[in-house]
C-alpha positions, 0 to 999 in steps of 0.5 A, spaced: 876 664 780 880 670 783 881 670 790 879 662 790 880 658 796 883 651 797 875 649 798 873 653 792 879 650 788 877 643 790 869 645 788 871 647 781 875 641 780 869 636 782 864 640 778 869 639 772 870 632 774 863 631 774 861 634 768 866 630 764 865 624 768 872 624 772 869 621 778 873 615 780 876 609 777 873 606 771 870 599 772 874 593 769 873 590 762 875 583 763 882 580 762 885 584 767 884 590 763 881 597 765 879 603 762 884 609 764 883 616 763 888 620 760 890 627 757 896 628 752 895 635 750 897 640 755 901 646 757 905 650 762 909 656 763 915 652 760 912 655 754 905 658 753 901 655 758 898 659 764 900 655 770 906 652 773 907 645 772 905 643 779 898 646 778 897 643 771 899 636 773 895 637 780 889 639 776 888 633 772 890 628 778 885 631 783 880 630 777 881 623 777 885 622 771 890 616 770 895 619 766 897 626 763 903 628 758 905 635 759 906 637 751 909 644 751 911 648 745 918 646 742 920 645 750 922 639 754 922 640 762 929 638 763 933 645 765 934 644 772 935 652 773 929 655 769 926 660 773 920 665 771 918 672 774 912 674 778 909 680 774 904 686 776 898 683 774 898 683 767 900 677 762 902 681 756 905 678 749 906 670 747 908 667 750 907 670 757 914 671 760 911 672 767 907 669 772 900 672 775 901 674 782 894 671 784 897 664 781 903 665 786 898 666 791 895 659 790 901 656 788 904 657 795 898 655 798 898 648 796 906 647 794 909 652 799 914 657 798 920 652 797 921 654 790 920 661 790 926 666 791 927 674 791 933 676 786 935 683 783 928 686 786 924 681 783 920 675 785 921 668 781 918 661 781 922 655 779 919 651 774 919 644 776 923 639 771 919 633 768 923 628 773 921 633 779 914 632 777 914 625 776 917 624 783 912 629 786 906 626 782 907 619 780 903 613 784 904 606 782 897 604 779 894 610 780 897 616 776 903 616 771 906 622 768 909 621 761 914 625 757 912 629 751 913 635 747 909 639 742 913 640 735 910 647 732 913 649 726 911 654 720 913 651 713 914 655 707 914 652 700 912 655 693 911 662 696 906 660 701 906 659 709 903 653 712 903 650 719 904 643 723 903 642 730 905 635 732 905 632 739 910 627 740 909 622 747 914 618 750 920 621 749 924 625 754 928 629 749 926 633 743 929 633 736 935 638 736 932 642 730 927 644 735 931 644 741 934 651 739 928 654 735 923 659 738 916 656 740 914 656 733 920 654 729 921 656 721 922 651 716 924 653 709 922 648 703 917 644 706 910 643 705 905 640 711 906 633 709 914 634 709 914 637 715 910 631 718 914 626 715 921 629 717 918 631 724 916 624 725 922 620 723 927 625 727 923 624 733 923 616 732 930 616 731 931 620 737 928 615 741 931 609 738 938 613 739 937 615 747 935 607 748 941 605 745 945 610 749 942 607 755 944 600 754 942 594 750 938 592 756 933 597 756 927 595 752 926 600 746 922 606 748 916 607 743 913 614 741 907 616 739 906 622 734 900 625 733 898 631 729 894 636 732 888 640 731 888 639 723 883 645 722 885 651 726 884 659 725 891 659 721 892 653 718 889 646 716 892 639 715 888 636 709 886 629 708 892 628 703 897 630 708 895 624 712 895 620 705 902 622 704 904 620 711 901 613 712 906 612 718 902 617 722 897 613 726 894 618 730 890 625 730 886 629 734 878 628 732 877 633 738 880 639 741 878 643 747 883 649 746 882 650 738 875 653 739 874 658 733 867 659 729 866 654 723 868 657 717 861 658 712 860 653 708 863 647 712 859 642 716 863 645 722 861 640 727 863 634 723 868 637 718 874 633 722 869 626 721 869 627 714 877 628 714 877 622 718 873 618 713 877 620 707 883 618 710 880 611 713 877 610 706 884 611 702 888 607 707 883 601 707 883 601 700 890 601 699 892 596 705 895 601 710 894 602 717 888 606 720 888 613 723 886 613 730 883 619 733 884 622 740 881 627 744 884 633 748 883 639 752 890 642 749 889 646 756 893 653 757 888 655 763 887 651 769 882 652 775 884 654 781 890 658 779 887 665 780 885 667 774 878 669 772 877 664 766 872 659 764 874 652 766 873 648 760 876 643 764 876 635 763 872 636 756 876 632 751 880 626 753 882 619 751 880 613 755 885 607 754 883 600 756 890 597 758 892 592 763 897 596 767 898 603 768 905 604 765 907 607 758 908 600 755 901 598 757 898 604 754 902 604 748 901 597 746 893 599 747 893 605 743 897 601 737 892 596 737 886 601 737 884 599 744 881 606 746 876 611 744 876 619 744 871 623 748 868 630 749 865 629 756 862 622 755 864 616 758 862 609 755 860 603 758 864 599 753 867 598 746 868 591 743 870 588 736 869 581 735 873 578 730 870 572 730 863 575 727 866 582 725 861 585 730 862 592 733 858 593 739 858 599 744 855 600 750 852 607 753 851 608 761 844 611 763 845 618 764 840 622 768 835 626 763 840 625 758 838 621 751 844 618 747 844 615 740 849 610 737 851 612 730 855 606 726 859 609 720 862 606 714 865 607 707 863 602 702 868 599 697 868 603 690 866 610 694 869 616 690 875 618 694 876 625 691 874 631 694 867 633 691 868 641 692 872 645 696 871 651 701 875 657 701 876 660 707 879 668 708 886 668 711 887 671 718 890 678 718 896 675 722 897 670 716 895 673 710 898 668 705 896 662 708 892 657 703 885 655 706 882 651 700 878 646 705 876 639 701 869 636 702 868 629 700 862 625 698 857 623 702 858 616 701 865 617 704 863 616 712 856 614 711 851 612 717 849 605 716 845 604 722 843 609 727 840 607 734 836 612 739 836 611 746 831 614 751 832 619 756 835 617 762 836 609 759 842 605 758 843 604 750 847 598 747 847 597 739 852 593 735 853 593 727 856 587 723 861 589 717 858 587 711 862 584 705 862 591 702 864 595 708 871 598 708 871 599 715 866 601 721 867 606 727 861 609 731 860 615 734 856 616 740 852 623 741 847 625 746 843 631 747 847 634 753 851 640 751 858 641 752 861 646 756 864 650 750 860 654 745 861 656 739 862 650 736 867 649 731 871 644 726 875 641 732 869 640 737 862 638 738 856 642 741 854 636 745 857 631 749 860 626 744 865 620 744 868 616 738 870 609 737 876 607 733 875 604 726 875 597 725 876 592 719 878 585 717 885 587 717 885 592 722 
């Protein structure tokens, strides 16, 4: 992508959009609601992304997305006087402290040089703030930029170091503890579970405080706290961590950016599904709220920014069914589970009929592509304790990480119905909850490969979509 022209840039976006199905608005689905495509995990030069904020947001808007949230590590885009230098063609270290000169060229080609200056013999670019970006990109009914941040922490307890990454969507500030911290904040006397709990509580309290400060006439600004890539190169968030945090309602079932080979001994492609079902089975058995799954790009590199990197763009995302393109409408839909996670696969429709307790999934026809719909449940009385653990050697950079990953019984998240479709044909299937089902969810799989290989515990090898879980109570 070096020396990429504007025409080539748009071509790359079109190709990525076509691959992910990002080719225009989604159809309506009754009641004034429609499916809206969103990205809630992406990075820019405000932290460790390899793109200027305008380039990152423009890439998703050009590709047909309806809403995005920039989620830089422990940073919110609120400093009106933040500048970053242009380098000599290398971007060393983490995070990169300079902009690649090729990125400056592509930036000026599209956005002009009004935010470029010469200072002390160096070329610098102004980093656009959240409010500046909203003014530039928001378009009523067409595109919405949401506030967000990724809280990233190292938590140390009992002589071991753990880590936790959590996206907070809907807040235009971050908690004071992280605001003055480096991109990876150090917490003492914490476990993953306690770090999750404290981060969520502080984020929700901050949102409530800011609403009160702005006046009683303003409605409450809700936030979504999403645990990111529970299995990664350096750490794991286990099912027990979610069980210890029943207030956590969201996690990433698919992450485009956390691409690592699956550890030996794990069913790498579906390990996250196993974790998800373990949490769902426990919560359903104890009268708790469900855990919902998100898909994301976790984007750091973007097409059209002058770097020769594979796009892997538009690969993981969420489709939310909402009446309006507003944060309140999107939030309400996600709180009731009216959305699905995807890795390059758009569904025609997902419905759950509460009168009959029936989950129905429709998959559109895709030229030359065969799909299957897998209905997954856990029955009452299934064993909820791990049946074994897989030891994962520590990475050299973090030798004291605890990596003993639990694996659960096959009756936790078992397939009770599998419907195969023919290549190039649409597919529709339904499943009605049995009396002994704790919940049901569906996973739609295809024989079309995704952009990303090798597969890992955060990403499937073929285009896949996940519905949310449904039960008599959820």
